[in-house]
N, C-alpha and C positions, 0 to 999 in steps of 0.2 A: 566336192568337199562340203561337208555339213558344218554350218556355223551356228553357234548359240551365243547370244549376247553374254559377255562376262566370262566366257569359258575359252581358254586357249584351244585353237583348232587341233593341236597335237595331243590334247587331253580327251578328245572324243574318240571312243573306241572304233567307230566305223571309218575314221580318218587315218588310223594307224596302218603302217606298212610293215610287212613281215621282215625280219632281219635277213632271212634267206627265202627268196621267192620259190614257190614249188612249181616245178615243171610237171605237166600232166604225165609225162613218161615215168616219173618217179611213182606216181599213184598207180599207173598201169603195171609197172614192174612188181609192186607189192601185191597187186590183185592177181597177177598170173602165178606168182610164187605161192600165194595162199591157195589158189586152186590146183596147184601142182601141175601146171602146164609148162612144158619147155618152150623156150623162145623159138627154137627151130620148128616145133610142131605148130605153134601159133602162126608163125610166118607162112608155113605151108598152107594152113587153113585159110589165111587171108590172101594167099597167092601173091605175096610180096617177098622181095629178097630178105634173107635173114639179117643182113647188115643194115638194111633200112629200119627194120623193127628194132634191132639192138641200139641203133643210134638214137631213135626216139626214146626208148626206155632209159637210156643213159644221158638224156638231156643234151645230146650233141646235135640234134635235128629237131626243128619245130614240128608239132603235130598239125597237119593241115586238115582241111575239111574232108577230103576223100578218105584219108587215113582214119579219121575219127569215125566216119560212117562204116568203115570196114571193122573197126573195133566194136562198134555198136552191133553189127551183124553177127560177129563171131562170139562176143562175150556178153551180149545183151546189156551193155552199159550205154546209157544215153550219150550221144555225141555232143550235144549242146553244152553241158557243163564242162566237158573236157576242153572244148574250144574256148569257152569263157576263161577257163584256167590258163590256157595258152596265151590268150590275149592279155590277161592280167600279168602274167609272167613277162611278156614282151614289153608291156608298158613300164613295169618296174625296172627291168634291165635297161631300157632306154633312158629312164630318169637317172639311173646310176652311172651312165656313160658320161664322163666328164667332158669329152670333146663335143658330144651332142648337146649337153646342157649349156655349154658356152655358145654354141650355134643358136640354140633357142633364145638365150638371153639377148644376143645381138639382134635377132629377128624381132623380139618383143620391144627392144629400144626403137627400132625403125618403125614398127607398127604403132607405137605410142605417139609418134610424131605425125602420123597420117591423119 
């Protein structure tokens, strides 16, 4: 988090969080639709089950490293930005999980005592 004296942290653009985190599958789905490639054809080219590809594209499954590298090979899209997007998505979703947030708060209380 960036801090600037006299400026509230939530007023600094790079500290803002999106209202709706973007799963990399959403971006990939738009890309393959733009290219006119069917999900079934892409899955066959990647040698993965159609259901696996469909679940990633519909944000029901996370994008892992191997899958990102397969995407890179077949669509010539760099894997690293897709993986960074997945990591950011995971972090935002974890921060919004109320049960996990309570757990973190409790751990922070204990850690503050140490």
